[in-house]
Steps between C-alpha positions, in 0.01 A plus 500: 500500500268217596562330836537123521155470665339704223669293230384183673142626515500604134634159395216343699252645250576214263544226762133497597169633374562863599566631147192325358282629786627859457426481125150357547419758770637782284300424185187412696532801731667837442543437124122520464480817706750669267327370188159630601645846574637547147252283309256792492750768400394489132201706372253239625189725545407403142316195634297725731382698196407186304312328784315823587403546134372143474292537815357852468537568124682826570862593574587574865607848609881539526473578871301180556760295314774650718301420813438137399864465398614638837265257671645204308854606593423575865291185556827308492608701804159465670535124462848533646351671805260209559783254441718676759221479758457128424860411586400452864233251394776279361622412851321160507669405171861414435695737277479257208124447525440872530699567181318222312161647601629841395596365156149361452360851551729626224379220270138602569583861405659383174189300405284808553740716298500256208120483483442875547547578131249239386229638728609862430523592867759740639349424843653152480837662429461708816422187708787306340741784576379497857570126528846550354562770758368280782746229402793745487398678819567205729878528443536132594792463261712746696398347834594151379837625369584663831427178689714272282802733468820450704623818668821522292312528166160624619547831318575335167216247521227740611618740230398242237145616574586843356685341208197292406280809531728681254496199269119498516491868407728436203290206381184711531663766282632241253174309455323835476675581172256527210697232312428249779189535721455877527214513249130573541401141430754345741508732805304245711764235420775749586363539853486121556856397408623459864230243577731233352736552796213488750402158364864385514523615862188304596642186339862519622487665845347198685820304427734769644592552869311718746665810653736377781433799727125440476546133594724577799351818641131453429460122485774413751622214280881511514543173307284621210693829510835322460363282220374812321841669538674195356258474210552869426876538547644148493634277777625661822428538871392871478578561867541876452155538338333291769675695779375829351147360488527382864598854607211645305263238642594613853405855401176373346397334826525838671329675208209302347374577146332840470213634295567800272334734751709362786814543292413864433471558876826319582771755585781245453442483123403863445817588308468195276147604408595864441794388285305261282208744460733781389692275261184355342354850467818627336512202264141543382528880472851503353359480148603141425147362534353785296757454222435124486121524499444815292809493277297544181324816620815645657716452192224624270475825698879522497497515121609147411351375170207267567645211299828511694366498855469123546863452391619769740326324789693185415819696566363596841421137580847381399670774702292412807599132480868592464475730800326233706772247415768756586326563830504126580876496442558806718257454786715266713816707442368856538213422736141623473536866604711634208262344248211689659638847563721499189222374272246752630749786464577409137129473411424835664766669288376329183137609552614861539692476170197338328272784618741764370535329161123455462438867569777604260327287231813291450460216248422191707542238229827378642340459842835462669369675810205260530721199443741621766208561735380143475857367504525619862237289680758395759270594790214305344717190465652527849153545656424133431796403718426752775133397523596142586762603761334756726260280697537182701274201431222596745463846342556406134145415390351813660784710354435365150132594538591858594768528231259368238218734603733799492661409168181410313301797632760741360511306173118515471492876560782547250315290240180701543652850502810487280314487163350839589825666617755399235672837472867589504498642854371174653858371470608758757273318748690180423831685550392624843388154610832348388689767695297414812587131457870579455518713815308254717697191397833685528432642846294230674497162324725245680705256291346150501756320285617164642303534826249265660137605539556551873809718441307713250220544754754625758649745246161663447427514872824698543395779260475838672384838369593809702629266771169316538366165383153346494606246763598777744160663447333165564692460829397849614134426422524170693644673805226760493 
């Protein structure tokens, strides 16, 4: 059952500009990240063959095509790495200005992608993919969402990031159908579809309010903060929100903003960093990213007819959206922990079953096991919420840099190596990783549902393993 405060907050979505802002941020942000993951899941190396033939008058070796194809896929992640590092450079800008600049980078990548076919250059595709990745790597959408969300519905609102990612994946799969844009003569258009939302974001975002937490905690402008809250959620005094920000501001005065290196050395946030690193590692290595990016190759090796693969991937996209929506309905009632450990446990079991069926040469045309696998991305959806909750304002920018570096590095390695290791037993690796995630989140992850950022910080400081905590170790070192 929803509490009165939660119902009031949800009704506030339509009283101000909050719903419009969430929609604009979603389509201009995580939607594009999802789209660019699945947009290349069709047999796109055909354009590598044609451009190589036109340039050198001879067909490329299969191994060379695979290498170039891996480079095109992984350059998205390399761009994401650079984007993650650049988050700290956005400090002088407001959240809105940073997102607008970010959208312009995505537009530049789309222009390069559109012209690459005319000049017959796969190098331009590589650069465009890198720009797309740079834009996605900043994760400004998620940061903005976390700073405009009231505590009572923070889980639901930050989870929209995962929902838009799933929607982007589905659209990438849909537009990739051969009947629409998934043809040899239209692949460059296929990879530019999301630019429409980047342009819309550039045009609309200047007229929407700035993040209230940014205005209060970083600019010290309480009047502008209240105006932003009223524009977002409708008329009201918002005393509770302001009081929470005042408490956090007191903590900020004692703890000034840190660099990523300083955050890594800080014992007080050690458990938050360990938690988010393990969860991001488990998400990337759980098989969900591999299935989304290399679905064509995986299903082909699994014995699915070539002409049916694109339609099967649509089923995966639909199931992922339904799961993400279900997660948004559950996350405030069940909390974050069950979605993590339960989701990882289910995926681990499914990967074991998939491995057994592949080795028994079971007919995979029905693909129920793959559909079920991608219908359990509960941890992936809940990660968006957890990422925005673990760190107070002074640590958030540095934390997003570290999270982005970690996430995109693993994604880049996966993009480079997975085309060479698509064998049935690789799914056992995914099963083991999921089991690790389930055990860690069940045994150690504190519940963050309905708590302030300061309360969450105290929960993590209280974690002990074998009767010891990092804070106790820090005190011993200080005494010595």
